[in-house]
C-alpha positions as CSV (number, residue, x, y, z in Angstrom):
1,M,-8.8,4.8,-11.3
2,T,-10.3,1.7,-9.9
3,Q,-13.7,1.3,-8.4
4,D,-14.0,-0.7,-5.1
5,K,-17.1,-2.7,-5.5
6,N,-17.7,-3.1,-1.8
7,E,-17.6,0.5,-0.7
8,G,-18.5,2.4,-3.9
9,E,-15.4,4.7,-3.5
10,T,-12.8,5.4,-6.1
11,Y,-9.1,4.8,-5.5
12,S,-6.3,5.9,-7.7
13,E,-3.1,5.1,-5.7
14,T,-1.8,1.6,-5.2
15,V,0.6,1.9,-2.2
16,I,3.0,-0.1,-0.1
17,V,3.0,0.7,3.6
18,T,6.2,-0.4,5.5
19,I,5.9,-1.1,9.2
20,R,8.9,-0.2,11.5
21,S,11.0,-3.3,12.0
22,K,10.8,-3.1,15.8
23,D,6.9,-3.2,15.5
24,L,6.4,-6.1,13.2
25,E,4.6,-8.2,15.8
26,Q,1.9,-5.5,15.7
27,I,1.3,-5.7,11.9
28,D,-2.2,-7.0,12.2
29,D,-3.3,-4.1,14.5
30,V,-1.5,-1.6,12.3
31,A,-3.3,-3.1,9.2
32,Q,-6.7,-2.5,11.0
33,K,-5.7,1.1,11.7
34,L,-4.6,1.6,8.1
35,Q,-8.0,0.3,7.0
36,A,-9.7,2.7,9.3
37,A,-7.6,5.5,7.8
38,G,-8.7,4.8,4.3
39,L,-6.6,1.9,2.9
40,V,-8.4,-0.9,1.0
41,I,-6.0,-3.7,1.9
42,D,-4.9,-6.2,-0.8
43,N,-2.2,-8.1,1.1
44,V,-0.5,-8.1,4.6
45,L,3.1,-9.3,4.0
46,K,4.1,-10.2,7.6
47,T,7.6,-11.5,6.8
48,L,8.4,-8.3,4.9
49,G,6.6,-6.0,7.3
50,Q,4.5,-4.5,4.5
51,V,0.8,-3.9,3.8
52,T,-0.3,-3.3,0.2
53,G,-3.5,-1.8,-0.9
54,R,-5.3,1.1,-2.6
55,A,-6.2,4.5,-1.2
56,A,-7.5,7.9,-2.4
57,P,-4.7,10.4,-2.8
58,D,-6.2,12.6,-0.1
59,S,-5.8,9.9,2.5
60,M,-2.0,9.5,2.1
61,A,-1.3,11.9,5.0
62,S,-3.6,9.9,7.3
63,L,-1.9,6.7,6.4
64,R,1.5,8.1,7.2
65,E,0.2,9.2,10.7
66,V,-0.8,5.7,11.8
67,D,1.4,4.5,14.7
68,H,4.2,2.1,13.7
69,V,4.3,3.1,10.0
70,E,7.8,3.7,8.6
71,S,6.7,4.8,5.1
72,V,3.9,5.0,2.6
73,S,5.1,4.7,-1.0
74,P,3.3,4.5,-4.3
75,Q,3.7,1.1,-6.0
76,R,5.7,1.3,-9.2
77,S,5.6,-1.1,-12.1
78,M,8.6,-1.9,-14.2
79,G,8.9,-3.9,-17.3
80,V,11.6,-5.4,-19.5
81,P,11.3,-5.2,-23.3
82,P,11.2,-8.5,-25.2
83,P,14.7,-10.0,-25.9
84,D,14.4,-9.4,-29.6
85,S,13.6,-5.7,-29.3
86,E,16.1,-3.0,-30.4
87,I,18.3,-1.3,-27.9
88,Q,17.0,2.1,-26.9
């Protein structure tokens, strides 16, 4: 879990929120509503129609209910082993 220094709350989910393509011109307003619903915003990716950030697990349903939101997905990390590692 990470600690947000500004608000003193603990967040354990890094999420990617995707905005409906027909509503991309409203992404700034949607970002404000997401923040009010509990998202600590890291980035607003206007050309991709996505907002990334951190939120408590119990706020996921609230994020999904924000108008113009297509999906709320946990961010996944992937890695590639070094070139000289054995095949698994």
